[in-house]
C-alpha positions in Angstrom: 8.2 -51.1 34.1 4.9 -53.0 34.8 3.0 -51.7 37.8 1.3 -54.3 40.0 -1.4 -53.3 42.5 -0.7 -54.1 46.2 -3.7 -56.4 46.4 -2.4 -58.3 43.3 1.1 -58.7 45.0 -0.6 -60.3 48.0 -2.5 -62.8 45.7 0.7 -63.6 43.8 2.5 -64.2 47.1 -0.2 -66.7 48.2 0.2 -68.7 45.0 4.1 -68.5 45.1 4.0 -69.8 48.6 1.9 -72.8 47.5 4.4 -73.5 44.6 7.3 -73.3 47.0 5.6 -75.7 49.5 5.0 -78.2 46.7 8.6 -77.8 45.4 10.0 -78.4 48.9 7.8 -81.5 49.5 9.0 -82.9 46.1 12.6 -82.1 46.8 12.9 -79.7 43.9 15.2 -76.7 44.2 15.9 -75.8 40.6 13.4 -74.5 37.9 12.6 -76.9 35.1 9.7 -77.2 32.6 9.2 -80.7 34.0 8.5 -79.3 37.4 6.0 -76.8 36.0 4.2 -79.7 34.2 4.2 -81.8 37.4 2.7 -78.9 39.4 0.0 -78.4 36.8 -0.9 -82.1 37.1 -1.0 -81.6 40.9 -3.5 -78.7 40.4 -5.7 -80.7 38.1 -5.9 -83.4 40.8 -6.8 -80.9 43.4 -9.5 -79.5 41.1 -10.9 -83.0 40.6 -11.0 -83.6 44.4 -12.8 -80.3 45.0 -9.9 -78.8 46.9 -9.7 -75.8 44.6 -12.0 -74.0 42.2 -11.5 -73.4 38.4 -10.8 -69.7 39.0 -8.0 -70.5 41.4 -6.5 -73.1 39.1 -6.6 -70.5 36.2 -4.8 -67.9 38.4 -2.2 -70.5 39.4 -1.5 -71.2 35.7 -1.1 -67.5 35.1 1.5 -67.2 37.9 3.3 -70.3 36.5 3.5 -68.6 33.1 5.0 -65.5 34.7 7.6 -67.6 36.7 8.5 -69.6 33.6 9.1 -66.4 31.6 11.3 -65.0 34.4 13.4 -68.2 34.6 13.8 -68.6 30.9 14.2 -64.9 29.7 15.2 -63.0 32.8 12.0 -60.8 32.7 8.4 -61.4 33.6 5.8 -61.7 30.8 2.7 -59.9 32.0 0.9 -60.3 28.7 -1.5 -62.9 30.1 -1.8 -61.2 33.5 -2.5 -57.6 32.4 -6.1 -56.5 32.6 -7.4 -55.8 29.1 -8.3 -52.2 28.7 -11.6 -52.1 26.9 -12.1 -48.4 27.1 -9.6 -45.9 25.6 -7.1 -48.5 24.5 -3.5 -47.2 23.9 -0.2 -48.6 22.8 2.4 -50.2 25.1 4.5 -47.1 24.6 1.7 -44.9 25.8 1.1 -47.1 28.8 4.8 -46.7 29.6 4.5 -42.9 29.2 1.5 -42.9 31.6 3.6 -44.6 34.3 6.5 -42.2 33.8 4.1 -39.2 34.2 2.6 -40.6 37.4 6.0 -41.7 38.8 7.2 -38.1 38.4 5.0 -37.0 41.3 5.1 -37.9 45.0 1.7 -39.7 45.1 0.6 -42.9 46.6 0.0 -46.1 44.7 -3.7 -45.8 45.4 -3.7 -42.3 43.8 -1.8 -43.6 40.8 -4.4 -46.2 40.3 -7.1 -43.6 40.4 -5.3 -41.4 37.9 -4.4 -44.0 35.3 -7.8 -44.1 33.6 -8.2 -40.3 33.1 -4.6 -40.0 32.0 -5.1 -42.8 29.5 -8.3 -41.1 28.4 -6.5 -37.8 27.7 -3.7 -39.4 25.7 -6.1 -41.7 23.9 -8.1 -38.6 22.9 -5.0 -36.8 21.6 -4.0 -39.8 19.5 -7.6 -40.0 18.1 -7.1 -36.4 17.0 -3.9 -37.5 15.2 -1.7 -35.7 17.8 1.3 -37.5 19.4 2.4 -36.5 23.0 5.3 -34.3 21.7 2.8 -32.1 19.7 -0.2 -31.9 22.1 -1.1 -28.2 22.2 -3.4 -26.0 24.2 -6.2 -26.4 21.6 -6.1 -30.2 22.1 -6.3 -29.8 25.9 -9.2 -27.4 25.8 -11.1 -29.5 23.2 -10.6 -32.5 25.5 -12.0 -30.6 28.5 -14.8 -28.9 26.7 -16.0 -31.4 24.1 -14.8 -34.8 25.2 -15.0 -35.0 29.0 -18.6 -33.9 29.4 -19.8 -36.4 26.9 -17.7 -39.6 27.5 -16.2 -39.3 30.9 -18.3 -40.5 33.9 -15.5 -40.3 36.4 -14.4 -37.5 38.8 -13.8 -34.1 37.1 -11.2 -33.4 39.9 -9.2 -36.4 38.8 -9.4 -35.4 35.2 -8.1 -31.9 36.0 -5.3 -33.4 38.1 -4.2 -35.7 35.3 -4.2 -32.7 32.9 -1.9 -30.8 35.3 0.5 -33.7 35.7 0.5 -34.7 32.0 1.1 -31.2 30.6 3.7 -30.3 33.1 5.6 -33.6 32.4 5.3 -33.2 28.6 6.5 -29.6 28.7 9.6 -30.7 30.7 10.3 -33.5 28.3 10.4 -31.9 24.9 6.9 -30.7 24.2 7.1 -27.0 23.0 3.4 -26.7 21.8 2.0 -26.3 25.3 2.1 -22.7 26.6 -0.6 -22.4 29.2 0.0 -23.2 32.9 -2.6 -25.9 33.7 -1.4 -26.1 37.3 -3.9 -23.2 37.9 -6.9 -25.4 36.9 -9.4 -25.7 39.7 -13.0 -26.6 40.1 -15.2 -23.6 40.6 -17.0 -25.2 43.6 -16.1 -27.8 46.1 -18.4 -30.3 44.6 -19.8 -33.2 46.6 -21.9 -35.7 44.9 -25.3 -36.3 46.6 -25.9 -40.0 46.9 -29.1 -41.1 48.7 -28.8 -43.6 51.5 -30.7 -46.8 51.6 -34.0 -46.5 53.6 -34.8 -48.8 56.5 -37.3 -50.7 54.3 -34.7 -51.2 51.6 -32.1 -52.5 54.1 -34.8 -54.9 55.4 -35.5 -56.1 51.8 -31.8 -56.5 51.0 -31.3 -58.6 54.2 -34.3 -60.7 53.4 -32.8 -61.4 50.0 -29.8 -63.0 51.7 -31.6 -65.5 53.9 -30.9 -68.7 52.0 -29.5 -71.8 53.8 -26.0 -71.8 52.2 -22.5 -70.6 53.1 -22.6 -67.6 50.7 -25.9 -66.2 52.0 -25.0 -66.7 55.6 -21.8 -64.8 55.2 -23.3 -62.0 53.2 -26.2 -61.6 55.6 -23.8 -61.2 58.5 -21.8 -58.6 56.5 -24.9 -56.6 55.5 -26.3 -56.5 59.1 -22.8 -55.7 60.5 -22.5 -52.7 58.1 -26.0 -51.5 59.0 -25.6 -52.0 62.7 -22.1 -50.3 63.0 -21.6 -48.1 60.0 -18.2 -49.7 59.4 -16.4 -49.3 56.1 -16.2 -52.3 53.8 -12.3 -52.3 54.1 -12.6 -52.6 57.9 -15.2 -55.3 57.7 -12.9 -57.4 55.6 -10.1 -57.1 58.2 -12.2 -58.1 61.3 -10.6 -61.0 63.1 -12.4 -63.5 65.3 -10.6 -62.1 68.4 -12.0 -58.6 67.7 -15.6 -59.7 68.8 -16.4 -59.4 72.5 -19.4 -61.8 72.7 -20.1 -61.2 76.3 -20.3 -57.4 76.1 -21.8 -57.3 72.5 -19.0 -55.2 71.2 -16.5 -55.1 68.3 -13.2 -53.4 68.6 -10.7 -52.6 65.8 -8.3 -50.1 64.4 -9.7 -48.3 61.3 -7.7 -48.8 58.1 -8.4 -45.3 56.8 -7.3 -43.1 59.7 -5.6 -45.8 61.9 -7.8 -44.7 64.9 -9.2 -47.3 67.3 -12.9 -47.8 67.3 -15.3 -49.7 69.5 -18.9 -50.3 68.3 -22.0 -51.9 69.9 -23.6 -55.0 68.2 -27.3 -55.5 68.4 -29.0 -58.9 68.8 -29.8 -59.6 65.1 -26.3 -58.9 64.1 -24.8 -61.0 66.8 -27.1 -63.9 65.8 -26.1 -63.6 62.1 -22.4 -63.5 63.1 -22.7 -66.5 65.4 -24.8 -68.5 62.8 -22.1 -67.9 60.1 -19.0 -68.5 62.3 -20.3 -71.6 64.2 -22.2 -73.4 61.4 -21.1 -72.1 58.0 -17.6 -70.6 58.2 -15.1 -73.1 56.6 -12.0 -74.2 58.4 -9.1 -72.0 57.6 -5.7 -70.9 59.0 -6.6 -67.2 58.5 -8.1 -65.6 61.6 -10.3 -63.1 59.7 -14.1 -63.6 60.3 -15.2 -63.5 56.6 -13.7 -66.0 54.2 -14.0 -67.0 50.5 -16.7 -69.6 49.7 -14.6 -71.5 47.2 -11.5 -73.6 48.0 -8.8 -72.9 48.9 -10.6 -70.9 51.7 -8.8 -67.7 52.7 -9.6 -64.2 53.9 -11.4 -61.9 51.5 -9.3 -59.5 49.4 -11.9 -57.2 47.7 -15.0 -55.1 48.6 -18.7 -55.8 48.5 -19.8 -53.8 45.5 -21.0 -56.7 43.4 -22.5 -58.4 46.4 -24.8 -55.5 47.3 -25.8 -55.1 43.7 -26.8 -58.7 43.5 -29.1 -58.6 46.6 -30.5 -55.2 45.5 -31.5 -56.7 42.2 -33.0 -59.8 44.0 -34.9 -57.6 46.4 -36.2 -55.2 43.8 -34.3 -52.2 45.3 -33.9 -49.5 42.7 -30.4 -49.2 41.2 -29.2 -45.6 41.7 -25.9 -44.4 40.2 -23.0 -44.5 42.7 -25.1 -46.0 45.4 -23.4 -49.2 46.6 -22.2 -50.9 49.7 -20.8 -47.7 51.2 -24.4 -46.3 51.2 -25.2 -48.7 54.0 -22.7 -46.7 56.1 -24.5 -43.5 54.9 -27.8 -45.0 56.0 -26.4 -45.8 59.4 -25.6 -42.1 60.1 -28.7 -40.7 58.3 -31.0 -42.8 60.5 -29.1 -41.9 63.7 -29.4 -38.2 63.1 -33.0 -38.4 62.0 -33.8 -40.0 65.3 -32.3 -37.2 67.3 -28.7 -38.4 67.9 -26.5 -35.3 68.0 -24.3 -34.9 65.0 -21.2 -34.9 67.2 -22.1 -38.3 68.7 -23.0 -39.7 65.3 -19.6 -38.5 64.0 -17.7 -40.3 66.7 -19.7 -43.5 66.1 -18.7 -43.2 62.4 -15.1 -43.0 63.4 -14.6 -39.5 61.9 -12.0 -37.1 63.2 -14.2 -34.1 62.5 -17.9 -33.5 61.8 -16.8 -31.9 58.5 -16.4 -35.4 57.2 -20.1 -36.1 58.0 -21.5 -33.7 55.4 -21.6 -36.1 52.5 -23.1 -38.9 54.6 -26.2 -37.2 56.0 -29.1 -37.5 53.5 -31.6 -34.6 53.3 -34.5 -35.1 55.8 -37.7 -33.1 55.5 -38.6 -33.4 59.1 -35.5 -31.5 60.2 -36.2 -28.7 57.7 -39.6 -28.2 59.6 -37.7 -26.5 62.4 -37.5 -23.3 60.4 -41.3 -23.1 60.5 -41.6 -23.2 64.3 -43.2 -20.2 65.9 -41.6 -18.0 68.7 -44.2 -18.7 71.4 -41.6 -19.9 73.9 -39.0 -17.3 73.0 -39.0 -14.4 75.7 -38.9 -10.9 74.3 -36.9 -8.8 76.7 -35.3 -6.0 74.6 -36.1 -3.9 71.6 -39.3 -2.3 70.2 -41.6 -5.3 70.9 -40.5 -5.6 74.5 -41.6 -1.9 75.1 -45.0 -2.4 73.5 -45.9 -6.0 74.4 -48.4 -4.8 77.1 -50.2 -2.4 74.8 -50.4 -4.7 71.8 -52.6 -7.7 71.2 -49.8 -9.9 72.6 -49.7 -11.7 69.2 -46.1 -13.1 69.1 -47.0 -16.4 67.5 -45.2 -17.0 64.2 -43.2 -14.7 62.0 -46.4 -13.3 60.4 -47.8 -12.2 63.7 -44.9 -9.9 64.3 
């Protein structure tokens, strides 16, 4: 069974609705190759008139191919719709096995998406060693973990260990008698958190300056960048902001966070308000969708993906150093780092970030040398009322300044 991501389902639905609308307008209620050809001609005319872009037409053609295969064979041909795996390619049977392994566990679709690559990596490695799934043994597993993963795998070690647990447990329960160890006991030695530096204030300023052209794309992207820096909102929440969420009179933005479903109200500063107003009033295309940020190519609709490529583009244009794993989310990291460095209590900063607990703030706060200086403060203002030094403070030289003086 082919697995389709939720975001792809939404895109397919948009295209199918467009096809149904055309069919209804033309009085067509039954599939035919002639109807498909007529709709393709309709798309070509829309492209010529500038109503749609080439990428949208190509995606429509892909959906038409899938619908045709369903109508003519009773099953959907995903061969032209499946993302081509460039790294760790495996057979169709192996892809089917990966889906069976992941379907065997009560995990979300998002988690399955995260685990597909490391699971494919593991099974690909076994096949490269000349070992089929039924004969994968403990030696193969350990060689994969010790020799292969440290060299070729740039993903999360935690996900790799999780896929090993799921894969070996599934294989042992489906005919593999070569695995004897219990890999469910695999666990990282430490609770590792990757340290990713936040953007500095100067870097944010340079990135924003790189997005100041007089065109629809730059105006939209500048508003997004300033909004992220002003509020610390996640990219997934910025995508979902609706026009009605902005309180222009009180300079506030209110929404329900997609990650934890908690309501959040944030203040908007003057520069962010100006950027939003500039985009919405003068550059935002007309659209039936009520989200603030839209695509810049016809047919105009709400955004459906994050801003990773966008921030990389402006970083390159601004000459901001490319650091591994530092992307759009690091603007959110910069928001909290700067707040804390300016004396905002961590509890308040955590609330402004929309976190349920300050434990969630640990990976966001970048090391700041000025805060470390507190450990070098002297004890001049600390009263000594008990203990040895309290008894002898009058007979001594009264030197209580700094640790060395004691």
